[in-house]
C-alpha positions, 0 to 999 in steps of 0.5 A: 915469707916462707916457702912451702909445697902446695897443690894447684887445681885449675878448672878452665871454661874451655869454650869461653871464647867460642861462647863469647862470639856465638852468643848475644851479650846477655846470653854470654853473661848468663852462661858465664855466671852459670859457670861461676855458680857451678864452681861456687856450688862445688866449693861449698858442697865439696870441701877440699881441705883447710886453708884452700885459697881460690883465685877467679881468673875470669875464664878459670878458677884456680885453687891452691892448698898446702901439701898436707892440708887436703882432706880429699884426694886432689886428683879425685876431687878435681875429677869430680868437679869436672864431672859436675861441670860436664853435667851442666854442659861445660867443656873444661880443662882441668889441671892438677899441679904441684910446686913450691909457693911463698906465703906470709909467715904469719898466715894468709894475706888476702888479695888486695888492691893497691894504687901504683901511680894511676894503675890499680894493682890486684896483689893476689899471690906471692910467687907460686910454682904450682900456679905457673905450672897450672897455667902452662898446661891450660895454655897448651890445651888451647887449640883452634884450626891454626894451633894444635893444642891438647884440647879439653881434658884433665891434665896432671903434672908429673910433680903432683903424681910424685907428691901424691905417691902415685904409680902408673899401671901403664906408661901414659904419653907424656905431654910437655909444656914450658919444661914441665911434664903432664899426663892426660886423664880423659877428654 
């Protein structure tokens, strides 16, 4: 295995639980499939770069690309993807993260299912700091009447901003989750 830096891009269906409880089973299944179809359309029409890996988490799609393999600006790409989903009436949380990840030295190893005793285990990834950081922000964004989360929006990890060489014109308010710092860009 080798260690390399990567960008993580997470796009999460913010109201998935609300829709699940408010809609009939068939309506919810149709709505969830529409979310997946919209994501698939975007991945086909808007390539991010070479060697992109994606992981469908049910409520979200996580994409990861090695730093330097992107052909599009990850921030602009995620913003565009989020706008396309908004046009289809999906409220989302989008996270751009950055960090190290472990990959097979001989190239990408696809996800696979293996049996461990009576348990089917899906091995989807070696350790990925970018994935962990994206999940931290997604969790921090969740809110309800008992939990004051950040709400829907586009969140960018401070490490991703540094990796892209970006500077702020104005100092945005930092948001903290699990010892990581994020900045919010839009609702």
